[in-house]
C-alpha positions as CSV (number, residue, x, y, z in Angstrom):
1,M,-17.3,10.8,3.8
2,G,-15.0,8.0,4.6
3,I,-15.1,4.7,6.5
4,T,-13.5,4.3,9.9
5,K,-13.2,1.5,12.5
6,V,-13.2,1.1,16.2
7,T,-9.8,0.4,17.7
8,R,-9.2,-2.1,20.6
9,N,-9.4,1.0,22.9
10,F,-12.8,1.9,21.5
11,Q,-11.4,4.9,19.7
12,V,-12.5,6.2,16.3
13,T,-10.5,8.3,13.9
14,L,-12.5,10.9,12.0
15,P,-11.8,10.8,8.2
16,K,-9.7,13.7,7.0
17,D,-12.4,15.1,4.7
18,V,-14.8,15.2,7.6
19,R,-12.3,17.0,9.9
20,E,-11.5,19.5,7.2
21,M,-15.2,20.2,6.3
22,E,-16.2,20.7,9.9
23,K,-13.0,22.4,11.0
24,I,-12.3,19.9,13.7
25,N,-9.1,20.5,15.7
26,I,-7.3,18.6,18.4
27,G,-9.0,19.1,21.7
28,D,-12.5,19.8,20.3
29,K,-15.3,18.2,22.3
30,F,-18.3,16.2,21.0
31,I,-21.6,15.1,22.4
32,V,-22.5,11.5,21.4
33,T,-26.2,10.5,21.5
34,I,-28.3,7.6,20.1
35,E,-31.4,8.5,18.0
36,D,-33.5,5.8,16.3
37,D,-30.7,3.2,16.4
38,E,-28.1,5.7,15.0
39,I,-25.1,7.1,16.8
40,I,-24.9,10.8,16.4
41,M,-21.8,12.9,17.1
42,K,-22.1,16.6,17.4
43,K,-19.3,19.1,17.8
44,I,-19.8,21.3,20.9
45,K,-19.0,24.9,20.2
46,S,-16.4,26.2,22.6
47,E,-18.4,29.3,23.6
48,I,-21.2,27.0,24.8
49,L,-18.8,25.2,27.1
50,D,-17.4,28.5,28.3
51,R,-20.8,29.8,29.2
52,S,-21.8,26.5,30.9
53,F,-18.7,26.3,33.0
54,G,-18.0,30.0,33.4
55,V,-19.7,30.0,36.7
56,W,-16.5,28.5,38.3
57,G,-14.4,31.3,37.0
58,K,-11.1,31.0,35.2
59,G,-8.5,28.7,36.9
60,S,-10.6,27.4,39.7
61,S,-12.4,24.1,40.1
62,G,-15.9,23.5,41.3
63,V,-14.5,22.4,44.7
64,E,-12.4,25.6,45.0
65,F,-15.5,27.7,44.1
66,T,-17.7,25.9,46.6
67,R,-15.1,26.4,49.4
68,K,-14.8,30.1,48.6
69,I,-18.6,30.5,48.8
70,R,-18.7,28.5,52.1
71,D,-15.9,30.6,53.6
72,E,-17.6,33.9,52.5
73,A,-20.9,32.7,54.1
74,E,-19.1,31.8,57.4
75,E,-17.5,35.3,57.5
76,R,-20.8,37.0,56.9
77,E,-22.4,34.9,59.7
78,K,-19.6,35.9,62.1
79,R,-20.0,39.6,61.2
80,L,-23.8,39.4,61.7
81,G,-23.4,37.4,64.9
82,I,-25.5,34.5,63.7
């Protein structure tokens, strides 16, 4: 384990030995919490993120997904005469 510091942009560099031991790659995401006056960083497994945001489907945003659902509902209402 190494020592690191906070830059003027409030960024922190993870020491090389930590990156290698935990197989941390560019683009990996972390959750940062505070527990008992300690800052805890935990790497988020990509499959957890995929499951969490998979509802939107690949390549579409939440806004696009919402519009699609709204349009489909409007079409159903027209077909049913509601």
